[in-house]
C-alpha positions in Angstrom: -12.9 -0.1 8.9 -11.0 0.5 5.7 -7.5 -1.0 5.5 -4.9 0.1 3.0 -2.2 -2.5 2.4 1.2 -1.6 1.1 3.6 -4.3 -0.3 6.8 -2.3 -0.5 9.4 -3.7 -2.8 12.8 -2.3 -3.8 11.4 -0.8 -7.0 7.6 -0.8 -6.8 5.0 -0.7 -4.1 1.7 -2.6 -4.6 -1.3 -1.0 -2.9 -4.6 -2.7 -2.0 -7.7 -1.4 -0.3 -10.3 -3.2 1.7 -14.1 -2.7 1.6 -15.7 -0.9 4.6 -16.1 -4.2 6.5 -12.3 -4.8 6.3 -12.9 -8.4 5.2 -12.3 -8.2 1.4 -9.3 -6.4 -0.2 -8.7 -5.8 -3.8 -5.6 -4.5 -5.7 -5.7 -0.8 -6.3 -2.5 0.4 -7.9 1.3 -0.1 -8.2 3.5 2.9 -7.7 7.2 3.4 -7.8 8.5 2.8 -4.3 10.2 6.2 -4.2 6.8 7.9 -4.6 5.3 6.0 -1.7 8.3 6.5 0.6 8.6 10.2 -0.4 4.8 10.8 0.1 4.5 12.0 -3.5 1.2 13.5 -4.6 0.1 10.2 -6.3 0.3 8.4 -3.0 -1.3 11.3 -1.0 -4.2 11.2 -3.4 -4.8 7.5 -2.7 -4.8 8.3 1.1 -7.2 11.1 0.6 -9.5 9.2 -1.7 -9.8 6.1 0.6 -9.3 7.6 4.1 -8.0 4.3 5.6 -8.4 3.6 9.3 -5.5 1.1 9.2 -2.3 0.8 7.2 -0.8 -2.7 6.8 2.8 -2.8 5.5 4.7 -5.7 4.0 8.4 -5.4 3.0 8.8 -7.8 0.2 12.4 -6.9 -0.6 13.4 -7.7 3.0 11.8 -11.1 2.9 13.4 -12.1 -0.4 16.8 -12.0 1.3 15.8 -14.3 4.1 15.4 -17.4 2.0 
């Protein structure tokens, strides 16, 4: 099971992908947040290349205001 993790910030979104076992993830790319939220070609290419089974999303910019 391949997982794609998105760490969505106000300006940038960090993207990580796991191996096929879903146990080990590694950083993949950082894109402008607007490209991910708008499903820009750069983000769609990542989805097509890695064909994730699961998307995990973290909203960093929301957590930052909780402290």
